[in-house]
N, C-alpha and C positions, 0 to 999 in steps of 0.2 A: 609353488609357494605363492600365496596371495600377496599382492602389493600392499605396503603399509597403510597408505591412505584409504584404500578400498576397505581393508579390514577395519580400520578405525571408524569409518562411516557405517559399516554394517553393525558394529558393536554399539556405537554411540548415537547414531542418527545424524541428521544435518548439523553442521557446526560451522562457525566462522572459519574462513580459510586460514586465519592465523593460528587456529587450534590444530591444524593437520600436522602430523609428524614429519611430513616431507613436502617438498615443492611439488606442485602438480605437473605431471608430464603427459605427453600425448598418448602413450599406451594406456594410462589410467582413464583418460577421456574416452578412448575407444572402448573401454570396459564399462562405460556408463557414468563415470564421475562427471558431474556438471556443477557449474557455479552460477548462482543467481546473483546478479548485480542490479541494484535498484538505480535506474538511470532516469534522467529527465531531459527536457529540451527536444528540439526538432530531431527526429531520427533516433531518439533515446541515446544521444552521444555524450551527454554531460552527467557526471557523477552527481547524485542528489545529496549534497552536503556532507559526504564522507564515503569512506570505502566500505559500503554495505555489500559485502561479498560472503555469501553462505554456500558452502560446499555440500552437495547431496548426491545421492545415487538416483539417476533418472528413473530407473525401473522400480526402485524400492521405496522411495519417499514421495509422499503426496505434497502438492504445493502448500497446503495448510500447515504441514510440519515445518517446511522451510520458512514460511512467513512467520510462524510462531517463534522460531529461533531468532529470526531477524529482529522482531519486536522485543524479545528478551534481551538481546545483545544491545540494541539501540533503543532503550526504553523511552528516550525523549521523543520518539516518534508518536507515542500515545498523546502527547500534548499538541500535536498538529491537527489541523482541520481534517475531520473524518472524511468528508466528501472529496476533498482534494487528494488525500492519500489513496483512496480507492481509485480515483481517476488516474493517479500516477501509476498505480499497479496495473490498471487496465491497459496501459501502453505496452505492457509485457504479455498481454493475453488475458482473455476472460477468466481462465482458471486462476490466474494470479490475483485479479481483482476480487473474485469470489472468496479466495483464501484470505485476503486482507480484510474483507468485510466480516468473515467468520471470526477471525482473531480479534478484531476491534470490538465486535459484539460480545465476545467472551470476557474481555477485559473491562469494557465500559459500556454496559447496555445503554441503548439510546434513552435519553431523558424524555419522559412522556410530556413534560412541560415545555419542551422545545419541539419545533417542527424540523423536518429534514435539513433545512438550511442552517439550523443552529440557533436561531433567535427564539425568543419567548413567544409562545402562542398568543395571538392577539396583538403583538407589538406592531406599531405602525411607523410609517415614514411619510415625509411630505413629498408630494408630486412636484418635481422641479419645474413643471410647466403651469399647472393650475393652482398649486399650493394646497390641494386637498389631501386629507388623510387617506393613506392607502396601506393595506396590510403588507407587511414586509414579505417579499417574494412574489407579490401580485402586481408589481409595477408594470411589467411587460403587458399584462392583460389590460390594466387600466389605461395604458397609453394608446391602445387601439380605439378606445372610446372617449379619451380625454378631449374636452372641448377646445383646449389650447394647442392641440397637436394636429 
């Protein structure tokens, strides 16, 4: 007889751990039940603002399915900085950052009026050294040739 959590995941796909019918046990983990936990900080030891725990079957569910459930469950994540989120997921492996990038693109396609940094195309900022107008995102390049540095 198949264990309840494994059967639940085979029938419903990835789910928040709170939706599983039973507590996760070692034999289920041995059968391929895995939990994705979004962590931050050095060594990925700190929970990122909440108990983001999604149960899935390692051999059956793709990272994009797991990340999609995470974003559906924690929809406030869509309001956070896109680049920062992808970087946060990258700490879990490239497959997770690629999955996050895919899900974010599906939900909110990049705005063509904004560059990858999130600011308006053509938006400028003042150089803190010479006071000149510099395109946002180009300050590091400008500083290499800035007469005041």
